[in-house]
C-alpha positions as CSV (number, residue, x, y, z in Angstrom):
1,M,0.1,0.0,0.1
2,R,1.2,3.5,-1.0
3,L,1.1,6.2,1.7
4,A,1.1,9.9,1.4
5,A,2.0,12.5,4.0
6,L,0.5,16.0,3.4
7,Q,2.4,18.8,4.4
8,M,0.4,22.1,5.0
9,T,0.9,25.9,6.2
10,A,-2.7,25.9,7.3
11,G,-4.4,29.3,7.8
12,V,-7.8,30.1,10.1
13,S,-10.4,29.7,7.1
14,S,-11.8,26.2,6.7
15,G,-12.8,27.0,3.0
16,A,-8.9,28.1,2.2
17,N,-7.7,25.1,4.1
18,L,-9.9,22.5,2.0
19,D,-9.2,24.0,-1.2
20,R,-5.4,22.9,-0.3
21,L,-6.5,19.7,1.1
22,E,-8.1,18.8,-2.1
23,A,-4.9,19.9,-4.3
24,L,-2.4,18.3,-2.2
25,T,-4.4,14.9,-2.2
26,E,-4.7,15.2,-6.2
27,R,-0.8,15.3,-6.0
28,A,-0.9,12.3,-3.7
29,V,-3.3,10.3,-5.8
30,E,-1.2,10.9,-8.9
31,A,1.7,9.5,-7.4
32,G,-0.5,6.3,-6.5
33,A,-1.3,6.8,-2.9
34,R,-4.2,4.7,-1.5
35,Y,-3.9,5.8,1.9
36,V,-3.2,9.8,2.5
37,L,-2.8,11.5,5.9
38,S,-3.0,15.2,6.6
39,P,-1.5,17.2,9.7
40,E,-3.4,18.0,13.1
41,M,-5.7,20.8,12.6
42,S,-5.8,20.6,9.0
43,V,-9.3,22.2,8.7
44,S,-8.8,25.6,10.8
45,F,-5.4,26.3,12.4
46,A,-6.8,28.8,14.9
47,E,-4.7,30.2,17.7
48,N,-7.4,31.4,20.4
49,R,-10.3,30.0,21.6
50,E,-12.4,32.7,20.1
51,T,-11.4,32.3,16.8
52,L,-11.5,28.3,17.3
53,K,-15.4,28.8,18.2
54,A,-15.9,31.2,15.3
55,E,-14.6,28.9,12.9
56,N,-15.5,25.4,14.2
57,T,-19.3,25.5,14.8
58,A,-21.3,22.3,14.4
59,E,-22.4,23.6,10.9
60,A,-18.9,24.2,9.6
61,V,-17.7,21.0,10.8
62,A,-20.4,19.1,9.2
63,A,-19.7,20.7,6.0
64,A,-16.0,20.1,6.3
65,Q,-16.7,16.5,6.8
66,K,-19.0,16.2,3.9
67,R,-16.4,17.9,1.7
68,L,-13.6,15.3,2.6
69,A,-16.1,12.4,2.5
70,A,-16.9,13.4,-1.3
71,L,-13.0,13.9,-1.9
72,A,-12.2,10.1,-0.5
73,R,-15.1,8.8,-2.5
74,A,-14.1,10.5,-5.8
75,R,-10.5,9.3,-5.6
76,S,-11.3,5.9,-3.9
77,I,-8.7,6.4,-1.2
78,F,-8.6,6.1,2.5
79,F,-8.4,9.7,3.2
80,H,-7.2,10.3,6.7
81,L,-8.1,14.0,8.2
82,G,-5.2,14.3,10.7
83,S,-7.4,16.3,13.0
84,M,-9.7,18.9,13.5
85,A,-11.6,21.0,16.3
86,V,-15.2,19.6,16.9
87,P,-17.3,21.0,19.5
88,V,-18.3,19.1,22.5
89,E,-20.2,19.6,25.8
90,G,-19.1,22.2,28.0
91,G,-17.9,25.0,25.5
92,R,-14.7,22.8,24.5
93,F,-13.6,20.8,21.6
94,A,-12.3,17.4,21.0
95,N,-9.1,17.3,19.0
96,R,-10.4,14.6,16.5
97,S,-8.9,12.4,14.1
98,I,-11.1,11.1,11.2
99,L,-10.5,8.3,8.9
100,F,-12.7,8.2,5.7
101,G,-12.9,5.0,3.4
102,P,-13.0,4.8,-0.3
103,D,-16.7,4.9,-0.1
104,G,-16.7,8.3,1.8
105,R,-17.8,6.8,4.9
106,I,-16.1,7.4,8.2
107,V,-14.4,4.2,9.0
108,G,-13.1,5.3,12.3
109,Q,-12.2,8.4,14.4
110,Y,-9.9,9.2,17.5
111,D,-9.8,11.9,20.1
112,K,-6.4,13.1,21.2
113,I,-5.9,11.6,24.4
114,H,-2.7,13.5,25.6
115,L,-3.2,17.3,26.1
116,F,-0.2,19.6,26.4
117,D,-0.2,21.5,29.8
118,A,2.9,23.3,30.7
119,D,4.1,26.3,32.7
120,I,7.2,27.1,31.5
121,A,9.7,29.5,32.9
122,G,10.1,32.8,31.1
123,D,7.1,31.9,28.8
124,D,3.2,31.8,28.9
125,A,1.5,29.1,30.5
126,Y,-0.1,26.7,27.8
127,G,-3.0,24.6,28.7
128,E,-4.7,22.6,26.0
129,S,-7.1,21.1,28.7
130,A,-8.7,24.6,28.9
131,T,-10.0,24.4,25.2
132,Y,-9.9,20.7,24.5
133,R,-11.5,17.5,26.2
134,A,-9.0,14.6,26.4
135,G,-10.0,11.4,24.6
136,D,-9.9,8.0,26.8
137,E,-10.0,5.5,24.1
138,A,-7.0,4.3,21.8
139,V,-8.2,3.1,18.2
140,V,-6.6,0.4,15.9
141,L,-8.7,0.4,12.5
142,R,-8.5,-2.7,10.0
143,L,-7.5,-1.7,6.7
144,P,-7.2,-3.9,3.8
145,E,-3.5,-4.1,4.0
146,A,-2.6,-2.9,7.4
147,R,-4.0,-2.2,10.7
148,L,-3.7,1.4,11.5
149,G,-3.3,2.8,15.1
150,M,-4.5,6.3,15.5
151,S,-2.6,9.1,17.6
152,I,-2.0,13.1,17.2
153,C,1.0,15.2,18.1
154,Y,1.9,15.1,21.9
155,D,0.7,11.7,21.9
156,V,4.1,10.6,20.4
157,R,5.6,11.3,23.7
158,F,4.0,8.5,25.1
159,A,5.2,4.9,24.2
160,G,2.7,3.1,26.3
161,L,0.0,4.2,23.9
162,Y,1.6,2.7,20.8
163,S,2.8,-0.5,22.7
164,R,-0.8,-1.0,23.6
165,M,-2.0,-0.6,19.8
166,A,1.2,-2.8,18.6
167,A,-0.1,-5.6,21.1
168,A,-3.6,-5.3,19.6
169,G,-2.4,-5.5,16.1
170,A,-1.3,-2.2,14.8
171,D,1.4,-2.1,12.5
172,L,1.0,1.2,10.6
173,F,1.0,4.4,13.2
174,A,-0.4,7.7,12.2
175,I,1.1,10.7,13.8
176,P,-0.2,13.7,12.4
177,S,1.4,16.9,14.2
178,A,2.0,20.8,14.7
179,F,5.3,20.6,16.3
180,T,7.0,24.0,17.4
181,V,10.5,24.8,16.0
182,P,12.3,24.2,19.0
183,T,10.8,21.0,19.9
184,G,10.9,19.7,16.4
185,E,14.5,20.6,15.8
186,A,15.2,18.6,19.1
187,H,13.1,15.6,19.3
188,W,10.7,15.1,16.3
189,S,13.0,12.7,14.3
190,V,13.9,10.7,17.4
191,L,10.7,10.1,18.8
192,L,9.1,9.0,15.4
193,R,11.7,6.6,14.7
194,A,11.6,5.3,18.3
195,R,7.9,4.7,18.0
196,A,8.5,2.8,14.8
197,I,11.5,0.8,16.0
198,E,10.0,-0.2,19.5
199,N,7.0,-1.6,18.1
200,G,8.4,-3.0,14.6
201,A,5.6,-0.8,12.8
202,Y,5.6,1.9,9.8
203,V,4.8,5.6,11.1
204,V,3.4,8.0,8.9
205,A,4.0,11.5,10.3
206,A,2.1,14.5,8.3
207,A,3.2,17.9,9.9
208,Q,2.3,21.5,9.7
209,A,5.3,23.5,8.5
210,G,6.2,27.4,8.0
211,T,4.7,30.5,9.3
212,H,1.1,30.4,9.7
213,E,-1.5,33.3,9.4
214,N,-1.9,33.6,13.0
215,G,1.7,33.9,13.5
216,R,2.8,30.5,14.8
217,N,5.8,28.9,13.4
218,T,5.6,25.0,12.9
219,Y,8.6,22.4,12.1
220,G,7.6,20.4,9.3
221,H,9.5,17.7,8.1
222,S,6.8,15.1,7.3
223,M,8.1,11.5,7.4
224,I,7.4,8.1,6.3
225,I,9.6,5.5,8.6
226,D,9.7,1.7,8.1
227,P,9.8,-0.6,11.0
228,W,13.2,-0.7,11.1
229,G,13.8,2.8,12.0
230,R,14.8,3.9,8.4
231,V,13.3,7.0,7.0
232,L,11.8,6.2,3.5
233,A,10.6,10.1,2.8
234,E,10.8,13.0,4.4
235,S,10.0,16.8,3.4
236,A,12.7,19.1,3.0
237,I,10.3,21.9,2.4
238,D,9.2,24.7,4.6
239,G,5.9,24.8,3.5
240,E,3.1,22.7,1.5
241,D,4.5,19.4,0.2
242,V,3.7,15.8,-0.3
243,I,5.7,12.9,0.3
244,V,5.0,9.0,-0.5
245,A,6.3,5.5,0.5
246,D,5.2,2.3,-0.1
247,M,4.2,-0.2,2.8
248,D,5.1,-3.9,2.9
249,P,3.7,-6.0,5.4
250,E,6.7,-8.8,4.9
251,V,9.0,-5.9,6.2
252,V,6.7,-5.7,9.5
253,A,7.0,-9.8,9.8
254,E,10.8,-9.9,9.2
255,T,11.4,-7.0,11.5
256,R,9.3,-8.5,14.4
257,Q,10.9,-11.9,13.6
258,R,14.5,-10.2,14.2
259,V,13.6,-8.2,17.0
260,P,10.8,-9.8,18.9
261,S,10.4,-7.2,21.6
262,L,6.5,-7.3,21.5
263,A,6.5,-10.9,22.0
264,N,9.2,-10.7,24.6
265,M,7.4,-8.1,26.5
266,R,6.8,-9.3,30.4
267,G,4.9,-7.6,33.1
268,F,6.6,-6.8,36.2
269,S,6.3,-5.8,39.8
270,L,7.9,-2.3,41.1
271,S,10.1,-2.2,44.2
272,V,10.9,1.5,45.4
273,N,13.1,2.2,48.4
274,H,12.3,5.8,49.3
275,D,14.9,6.1,52.6
276,L,18.6,5.0,51.7
277,S,19.8,7.2,54.6
278,S,20.0,4.1,57.4
């Protein structure tokens, strides 16, 4: 199965972003892709809560999903919307990833579990949980030639999520993201390759890239990585791009045979000695 990752510099307006998603998807299809992943917050890349509410009403969300369903159906592909903000109860949003099948129907969806809440010295506090409601269910979907584990951006720092999905049969992880430039330069490639190597799985990571309309800068470097940790494709453009690579189930089987870490994983107890003074 040929995989594609779309790289975007998304703006605030859903109409303009959907136009770009369609154009980039056409490039992916022309390159032979059957599975296409877009970045986190592909539909509206809003920076503040007020803009998020204005751009992501229930009606706007429904219209965007209808348009993307039509795109998947017209091109007979699995179109994976990396994520969009979907209004939920209490005035908050779910950061939701949605997979559309070749018939345009929603095959499955996942709400981002791990939210970034941090109070960094010398910088403004950042609290995703004030705006978003965390998900509580990991999702693995069966595709014709893969079992897809769904995740979003900050999830990549939590290895346990991926090991649980791999134990449930996942051999392909989707990691749509919008990494900042400093964390991207330091951690992006290392984290993606680690998740692939630990689990003997393919990773497809579609990223936001460049300077956005709201002034935010994102790292880019969308990647597709094989189970041995080899980077099969990486974007070198600080902006829109499409990368493709082939997924081979035999490579998954061979890698997991050579390094059977999933099969060798064991439970264990933990002993902690809190007082070594005596």
